[in-house]
VEXDREN-2710 file (C-alpha; in Angstrom, 1 decimal):
% VEXDREN-2710
k/r/px/py/pz
1/UNK/32.3/24.7/-45.0
2/UNK/30.0/27.6/-44.1
3/UNK/26.3/26.7/-45.6
4/UNK/25.1/23.1/-45.8
5/UNK/22.9/23.9/-49.0
6/UNK/24.0/22.2/-51.9
7/UNK/27.5/23.3/-52.6
8/UNK/28.4/23.0/-49.1
9/UNK/27.0/19.7/-48.2
10/UNK/28.4/18.0/-51.5
11/UNK/31.9/19.9/-51.2
12/UNK/32.5/19.1/-47.5
13/UNK/31.4/15.7/-47.6
14/UNK/33.9/14.9/-50.7
15/UNK/36.8/17.0/-48.9
16/UNK/36.0/14.7/-45.6
17/UNK/36.2/11.7/-47.9
18/UNK/39.7/12.4/-49.1
19/UNK/41.1/12.3/-45.6
20/UNK/40.3/15.9/-44.4
21/UNK/38.6/17.0/-41.1
22/UNK/35.6/19.1/-42.2
23/UNK/33.3/21.2/-40.5
24/UNK/29.9/21.9/-41.8
25/UNK/28.5/25.1/-40.6
26/UNK/25.0/26.0/-40.4
27/UNK/22.9/28.7/-38.5
28/UNK/20.1/26.8/-38.6
29/UNK/19.9/24.3/-35.9
30/UNK/17.3/21.9/-36.9
31/UNK/19.4/21.1/-40.0
32/UNK/22.2/20.5/-38.1
33/UNK/20.0/18.4/-35.7
34/UNK/19.4/16.7/-38.9
35/UNK/22.1/16.3/-40.6
36/UNK/24.0/14.5/-37.2
37/UNK/21.0/12.2/-37.0
38/UNK/21.9/10.8/-41.1
39/UNK/19.2/12.9/-42.6
40/UNK/20.3/14.2/-46.2
41/UNK/18.6/17.4/-47.1
42/UNK/18.9/17.3/-50.7
43/UNK/18.3/14.3/-53.2
44/UNK/22.2/13.8/-55.0
45/UNK/23.1/9.8/-55.6
46/UNK/25.9/8.8/-53.4
47/UNK/25.8/11.3/-50.6
48/UNK/24.3/9.6/-48.2
49/UNK/26.7/6.8/-47.7
50/UNK/29.7/9.4/-47.9
51/UNK/28.1/11.7/-45.2
52/UNK/27.5/8.7/-43.1
53/UNK/31.0/7.1/-43.6
54/UNK/33.0/10.3/-42.5
55/UNK/30.5/11.5/-40.0
56/UNK/31.4/7.9/-38.3
57/UNK/35.0/8.4/-38.6
58/UNK/34.6/12.3/-37.0
59/UNK/36.0/13.4/-40.1
60/UNK/33.0/15.0/-40.9
61/UNK/31.2/17.5/-38.4
62/UNK/28.0/19.4/-38.5
63/UNK/27.8/22.3/-36.2
64/UNK/26.2/25.8/-35.7
65/UNK/29.5/26.8/-33.6
66/UNK/31.0/29.1/-35.9
67/UNK/33.9/29.9/-33.6
68/UNK/35.1/26.8/-32.9
69/UNK/34.7/25.8/-36.7
70/UNK/37.0/28.5/-37.7
71/UNK/39.6/28.4/-34.8
72/UNK/40.0/24.5/-35.8
73/UNK/40.2/25.2/-39.5
74/UNK/43.3/26.3/-41.7
75/UNK/40.8/27.1/-44.8
76/UNK/37.3/28.5/-44.7
77/UNK/34.8/28.1/-47.6
78/UNK/31.8/30.1/-47.8
79/UNK/29.2/28.2/-49.5
80/UNK/26.1/30.6/-48.6
81/UNK/23.3/31.0/-51.2
82/UNK/23.4/33.9/-53.5
83/UNK/19.6/33.9/-54.6
84/UNK/18.2/36.3/-57.7
85/UNK/17.0/39.8/-55.5
86/UNK/13.3/40.3/-56.3
87/UNK/12.1/42.4/-59.4
88/UNK/15.8/42.6/-60.2
89/UNK/19.0/40.8/-62.1
90/UNK/21.1/41.3/-59.0
91/UNK/22.6/38.6/-57.3
92/UNK/21.8/38.9/-53.5
93/UNK/25.2/39.0/-51.4
94/UNK/23.6/39.2/-48.3
95/UNK/24.5/36.3/-46.9
96/UNK/28.1/36.3/-48.1
97/UNK/28.6/39.8/-46.5
98/UNK/26.9/38.6/-43.2
99/UNK/29.4/35.5/-43.1
100/UNK/32.3/37.9/-43.7
101/UNK/31.2/40.2/-41.0
102/UNK/31.2/37.1/-38.5
103/UNK/34.9/36.4/-39.7
104/UNK/35.9/39.3/-38.5
105/UNK/35.3/38.6/-34.8
106/UNK/36.9/35.1/-34.8
107/UNK/40.3/35.4/-36.7
108/UNK/43.3/35.2/-34.7
109/UNK/45.7/33.3/-36.9
110/UNK/46.3/32.8/-40.8
111/UNK/43.3/31.5/-42.8
112/UNK/42.4/31.2/-46.1
113/UNK/39.0/32.3/-47.2
114/UNK/37.6/31.0/-50.3
115/UNK/34.1/32.1/-51.9
116/UNK/32.9/28.6/-53.6
117/UNK/29.7/30.7/-53.8
118/UNK/29.0/31.9/-57.0
119/UNK/29.5/35.6/-56.9
120/UNK/29.9/38.5/-59.5
121/UNK/33.1/39.8/-60.2
122/UNK/34.5/42.1/-57.6
123/UNK/33.1/40.3/-54.8
124/UNK/36.4/39.1/-53.2
125/UNK/37.5/42.6/-53.0
126/UNK/34.4/43.6/-51.0
127/UNK/35.1/40.7/-48.9
128/UNK/39.0/41.9/-48.4
129/UNK/37.4/45.5/-47.7
130/UNK/35.2/44.2/-44.8
131/UNK/38.2/42.1/-43.3
132/UNK/40.7/45.1/-44.0
133/UNK/42.3/44.8/-40.7
134/UNK/42.8/41.8/-40.8
135/UNK/44.4/41.7/-44.4
136/UNK/47.1/44.4/-43.4
137/UNK/47.9/42.4/-40.4
138/UNK/48.5/39.5/-43.0
139/UNK/46.1/37.3/-41.1
140/UNK/44.1/36.2/-44.4
141/UNK/43.8/35.6/-47.7
142/UNK/40.6/35.5/-50.1
143/UNK/40.4/33.6/-52.9
144/UNK/38.0/33.0/-55.4
145/UNK/37.6/28.9/-56.3
146/UNK/33.9/28.4/-57.9
147/UNK/32.2/25.1/-58.3
148/UNK/31.1/23.3/-61.0
149/UNK/29.1/20.8/-59.9
150/UNK/26.1/19.5/-61.6
151/UNK/23.2/18.1/-59.6
152/UNK/22.6/14.4/-59.8
153/UNK/26.6/14.3/-61.2
154/UNK/28.0/16.3/-58.1
155/UNK/29.8/13.5/-56.6
156/UNK/31.6/12.9/-59.7
157/UNK/32.2/15.8/-60.9
158/UNK/34.2/16.7/-57.7
159/UNK/35.9/13.8/-57.8
160/UNK/36.8/13.8/-61.4
161/UNK/37.0/17.5/-62.4
162/UNK/37.6/18.9/-65.6
163/UNK/39.4/21.6/-64.3
164/UNK/39.8/23.4/-60.6
165/UNK/40.0/27.0/-61.1
166/UNK/41.8/28.9/-57.9
167/UNK/41.5/33.1/-57.9
168/UNK/44.6/34.1/-55.9
169/UNK/47.7/36.6/-56.5
170/UNK/49.1/34.8/-53.2
171/UNK/52.0/32.4/-53.5
172/UNK/51.1/30.9/-49.8
173/UNK/47.7/30.4/-50.6
174/UNK/47.9/29.2/-53.8
175/UNK/50.2/26.4/-52.6
176/UNK/47.7/25.4/-49.8
177/UNK/44.7/25.0/-52.2
178/UNK/46.8/23.1/-54.4
179/UNK/47.7/20.8/-52.1
180/UNK/43.8/20.4/-50.9
181/UNK/43.3/19.2/-54.4
182/UNK/46.2/17.1/-55.1
183/UNK/44.6/14.0/-54.6
184/UNK/41.8/14.9/-57.2
185/UNK/43.8/16.3/-59.7
186/UNK/45.3/13.8/-62.0
187/UNK/46.7/16.4/-64.9
188/UNK/48.7/19.4/-63.7
189/UNK/46.7/21.0/-66.7
190/UNK/43.3/20.6/-64.6
191/UNK/44.6/23.3/-61.8
192/UNK/44.1/26.8/-63.1
193/UNK/45.6/29.7/-61.0
194/UNK/44.0/32.9/-62.0
195/UNK/43.5/36.6/-60.7
196/UNK/40.3/36.5/-58.3
197/UNK/38.0/38.4/-60.5
198/UNK/39.3/36.1/-63.2
199/UNK/37.9/33.3/-61.3
200/UNK/34.9/34.7/-60.3
201/UNK/34.1/35.9/-63.9
202/UNK/35.0/32.2/-65.5
203/UNK/32.2/31.0/-63.5
204/UNK/29.4/33.0/-65.1
205/UNK/30.8/33.1/-68.2
206/UNK/31.0/29.4/-68.0
207/UNK/27.2/29.0/-67.5
208/UNK/26.0/31.8/-69.8
209/UNK/27.8/29.7/-72.4
210/UNK/26.1/26.9/-71.7
211/UNK/23.0/28.6/-71.2
212/UNK/23.6/30.0/-74.7
213/UNK/24.0/26.3/-76.7
214/UNK/20.8/25.4/-74.6
215/UNK/18.7/28.5/-75.8
216/UNK/20.3/28.2/-79.4
217/UNK/19.6/24.5/-80.2
218/UNK/15.6/25.0/-78.6
219/UNK/15.6/27.6/-81.2
220/UNK/16.7/25.4/-84.2
221/UNK/14.5/22.9/-82.8
222/UNK/11.4/25.4/-83.4
223/UNK/12.8/25.8/-87.4
224/UNK/13.1/22.1/-87.7
225/UNK/9.7/21.4/-86.6
226/UNK/8.6/24.0/-89.5
227/UNK/10.6/22.2/-91.8
228/UNK/10.4/18.1/-91.4
229/UNK/13.6/17.3/-89.9
230/UNK/14.6/16.0/-87.1
231/UNK/16.9/18.1/-84.5
232/UNK/18.5/15.0/-83.3
233/UNK/20.0/14.6/-86.4
234/UNK/21.4/18.1/-86.4
235/UNK/22.3/17.9/-82.7
236/UNK/24.9/15.4/-83.6
237/UNK/26.1/16.5/-86.9
238/UNK/26.9/19.8/-84.8
239/UNK/28.8/17.9/-82.2
240/UNK/30.9/16.0/-84.7
241/UNK/33.0/19.7/-84.7
242/UNK/35.2/19.9/-82.1
243/UNK/35.1/23.3/-82.1
244/UNK/31.4/22.9/-81.2
245/UNK/31.2/19.7/-79.0
246/UNK/28.1/17.7/-78.5
247/UNK/27.4/18.6/-75.2
248/UNK/24.2/20.9/-74.2
249/UNK/23.2/20.8/-77.5
250/UNK/20.0/18.4/-76.7
251/UNK/16.5/20.3/-77.3
252/UNK/14.2/20.4/-74.7
253/UNK/12.1/22.6/-72.2
254/UNK/13.8/25.8/-70.6
255/UNK/17.1/25.6/-68.7
256/UNK/16.3/25.7/-64.8
257/UNK/17.8/24.8/-61.7
258/UNK/20.0/26.7/-58.9
259/UNK/22.5/27.9/-61.6
260/UNK/22.1/29.2/-65.1
261/UNK/18.8/31.1/-64.7
262/UNK/20.2/33.3/-62.0
263/UNK/23.8/33.4/-63.2
264/UNK/23.0/34.7/-66.6
265/UNK/21.0/37.8/-64.8
266/UNK/23.7/37.9/-62.6
267/UNK/26.5/38.7/-65.2
268/UNK/23.4/41.0/-67.1
269/UNK/23.4/43.1/-64.4
270/UNK/27.5/43.5/-63.8
271/UNK/27.6/44.0/-67.4
272/UNK/25.2/47.0/-67.0
273/UNK/27.2/48.5/-64.0
274/UNK/30.1/48.5/-65.8
275/UNK/28.1/49.8/-69.0
276/UNK/28.7/47.3/-71.5
277/UNK/25.6/45.3/-73.8
278/UNK/25.6/41.8/-73.4
279/UNK/23.0/41.6/-75.9
280/UNK/23.3/38.0/-76.9
281/UNK/23.0/36.4/-73.0
282/UNK/20.2/39.5/-72.7
283/UNK/18.6/37.7/-75.8
284/UNK/19.4/34.1/-74.2
285/UNK/17.1/34.9/-71.1
286/UNK/14.5/36.2/-73.1
287/UNK/14.5/32.9/-75.3
288/UNK/14.5/30.9/-72.5
289/UNK/11.5/32.6/-70.9
290/UNK/9.4/32.2/-74.4
291/UNK/10.7/28.6/-74.1
292/UNK/8.1/28.0/-71.3
293/UNK/5.3/29.3/-73.0
294/UNK/6.1/27.7/-76.7
295/UNK/5.5/24.6/-75.1
296/UNK/2.0/25.3/-73.9
297/UNK/1.1/26.7/-77.0
298/UNK/2.0/23.2/-78.4
299/UNK/0.2/21.4/-75.7
300/UNK/-3.0/23.4/-77.0
301/UNK/-2.2/22.5/-80.8
302/UNK/-1.8/18.7/-79.7
303/UNK/-4.8/19.0/-77.2
304/UNK/-6.9/22.0/-78.7
305/UNK/-7.9/25.3/-77.6
306/UNK/-10.5/24.2/-74.8
307/UNK/-8.9/21.4/-72.3
308/UNK/-10.8/21.4/-69.7
309/UNK/-11.5/17.9/-68.4
310/UNK/-8.4/17.0/-70.3
311/UNK/-6.3/14.3/-68.6
312/UNK/-2.9/14.7/-68.4
313/UNK/-0.3/12.8/-67.1
314/UNK/3.5/14.4/-66.1
315/UNK/6.3/12.1/-66.2
316/UNK/9.0/14.1/-64.0
317/UNK/8.2/17.2/-62.7
318/UNK/12.5/18.5/-61.7
319/UNK/14.4/20.7/-64.2
320/UNK/16.7/17.5/-64.5
321/UNK/16.9/13.9/-63.3
322/UNK/18.9/12.7/-60.4
323/UNK/17.9/15.6/-58.1
324/UNK/14.9/16.9/-56.2
325/UNK/15.5/20.5/-57.3
326/UNK/12.4/22.6/-58.9
327/UNK/13.9/25.6/-59.3
328/UNK/12.8/27.2/-62.6
329/UNK/11.6/24.3/-64.0
330/UNK/9.1/24.4/-67.0
331/UNK/6.6/22.4/-64.9
332/UNK/6.5/25.2/-62.8
333/UNK/5.2/27.2/-65.2
334/UNK/3.4/24.3/-67.6
335/UNK/1.4/22.5/-64.9
336/UNK/-0.5/25.5/-62.8
337/UNK/-1.4/26.9/-66.5
338/UNK/-2.8/23.3/-67.2
339/UNK/-5.1/23.3/-64.1
340/UNK/-6.3/26.7/-64.3
341/UNK/-7.8/25.7/-67.4
342/UNK/-9.7/22.7/-65.8
343/UNK/-7.2/20.1/-66.7
344/UNK/-6.9/17.6/-64.6
345/UNK/-3.1/16.7/-63.7
346/UNK/-1.4/13.3/-62.4
347/UNK/2.3/13.5/-61.9
348/UNK/4.9/11.1/-61.1
349/UNK/8.3/12.2/-59.7
350/UNK/11.3/9.8/-58.2
351/UNK/12.2/12.3/-56.1
352/UNK/8.8/12.5/-54.3
353/UNK/5.9/14.6/-53.9
354/UNK/6.6/18.5/-54.4
355/UNK/4.9/21.0/-52.1
356/UNK/4.9/23.5/-54.4
357/UNK/1.6/21.9/-56.1
358/UNK/-0.3/21.0/-52.9
359/UNK/-3.0/23.8/-53.1
360/UNK/-3.2/23.4/-56.9
361/UNK/-6.7/22.7/-58.0
362/UNK/-7.3/19.1/-60.1
363/UNK/-3.4/18.2/-59.4
364/UNK/-2.7/14.6/-58.0
365/UNK/0.8/13.2/-56.9
366/UNK/1.2/9.5/-58.2
367/UNK/3.4/7.0/-56.4
368/UNK/3.8/5.0/-59.5
369/UNK/3.9/5.7/-63.0
370/UNK/1.2/2.9/-64.2
371/UNK/-1.6/5.1/-62.2
372/UNK/-0.2/8.4/-63.5
373/UNK/-0.3/7.1/-67.0
374/UNK/-4.0/5.4/-67.0
375/UNK/-6.2/6.5/-68.9
376/UNK/-4.4/10.0/-69.9
377/UNK/-5.5/11.8/-73.0
378/UNK/-2.1/13.2/-72.8
379/UNK/1.5/12.0/-71.3
380/UNK/4.3/14.8/-71.1
381/UNK/7.6/13.5/-70.4
382/UNK/9.0/16.4/-68.5
383/UNK/12.1/15.1/-67.2
384/UNK/14.3/12.2/-68.5
385/UNK/14.5/10.0/-65.3
386/UNK/15.7/6.4/-66.4
387/UNK/12.3/5.2/-64.9
388/UNK/10.7/6.5/-68.1
389/UNK/13.2/5.4/-71.2
390/UNK/11.2/2.0/-71.6
391/UNK/7.7/2.4/-71.3
392/UNK/5.0/0.5/-72.7
393/UNK/2.5/3.1/-73.3
394/UNK/-0.4/1.2/-74.7
395/UNK/-0.4/-1.1/-71.7
396/UNK/0.0/1.9/-69.0
397/UNK/-2.7/4.1/-70.7
398/UNK/-5.3/1.4/-71.3
399/UNK/-7.2/3.3/-74.2
400/UNK/-7.1/3.5/-77.6
401/UNK/-7.2/7.2/-78.3
402/UNK/-4.3/9.2/-76.5
403/UNK/-0.9/11.2/-77.3
404/UNK/2.4/11.6/-76.3
405/UNK/4.1/14.8/-76.1
406/UNK/8.2/14.1/-75.3
407/UNK/10.1/17.2/-74.1
408/UNK/13.0/14.9/-73.8
409/UNK/12.9/13.2/-77.3
410/UNK/13.8/9.8/-75.7
411/UNK/11.6/7.7/-78.1
412/UNK/11.6/7.1/-81.9
413/UNK/9.1/8.9/-83.9
414/UNK/9.4/5.8/-86.4
415/UNK/8.8/3.2/-83.5
416/UNK/6.1/5.3/-82.0
417/UNK/4.2/5.5/-85.3
418/UNK/4.4/1.4/-86.1
419/UNK/2.8/1.3/-82.5
420/UNK/0.3/3.9/-83.9
421/UNK/0.8/5.7/-80.9
422/UNK/0.5/10.2/-81.5
423/UNK/3.5/10.9/-80.6
424/UNK/4.7/14.5/-80.6
425/UNK/8.5/15.5/-80.0
426/UNK/10.7/18.6/-79.7
427/UNK/12.2/19.8/-83.1
428/UNK/10.7/16.7/-84.7
END
């Protein structure tokens, strides 16, 4: 596994737990040293245990020695980052191509090169072109095997996948990859073999569709607020239709994380290259950005135009629970905005203090929920960690006049009304 980020580390650990010998390679020597000492750089439930178990059995090896890792491996997974380039929608593939150029030096017998990083369609073709001499000598096959791991649920998603997508026209490569996945493919239909370009496209098309569902239900929530209808009823009624399904129909903040924002932008960029207008996805991206502004307007509606000196408690700041990932979380827009306008922010986050808020005026991390909520004018439930689902707000806040803005609709409006708590949800 070349790259020990989220995808490489989780996939490598899980492959080793299935009995394979896995080399996780990274050029960051400090990171490798930390991993070898048992330190896990990401927050993912269950991962530390799997890493420690397989490291002790010498099945999971962390190293910066690419040459040795390649020599001792039959299958090489490229798991490096593909972030969005600055000031564009393009996926930055420099790390992928750096790996491809390094592979030229070290491959002397047959290897399967697998792109697990999310890459635009035709990337496999470009990797093959870089490794042209090796391809001519039949020393390599380049395969696409996109990952579908949800942060916070990654280990379960790896071991019990909805599908394993493999893009390859090589029967030899397909046979070897399939044998690798056999332990976790419970049904034959879960292994889907297609062309390399199709596999690359499936990942982007899937994420763009899920992002569309989120933006759609968020816009429906805006309408529901105007007509006094509860969006949870709408989601439940829609979700019963098997053609639609209930998942990703929960109204809330803008979508964030490592996948949806960059992948929607990247597929639009690909479409533009091929002179195809993906108007729906373009509007999804716009809608998602507007969502962050909408939430802040709603805060002003709740607290008033002047929020200077107002005490606001944030419960959770990551884009979703069970992860420490802050990428494109709505809190990154909300907290600096509120701080700049003089609000005093206290935030609690189960995954720990966040450096990104370190230099913001009047923004303070609190280690417990009670000190976050105490004497707040407004409590914002930003992330649906289990820690926040059964709170006694009256006991926590210790004042009469406070409000709760529930961005995840964790609480019942009718119960909050009975408790005489001024409660605001999403689309309710």
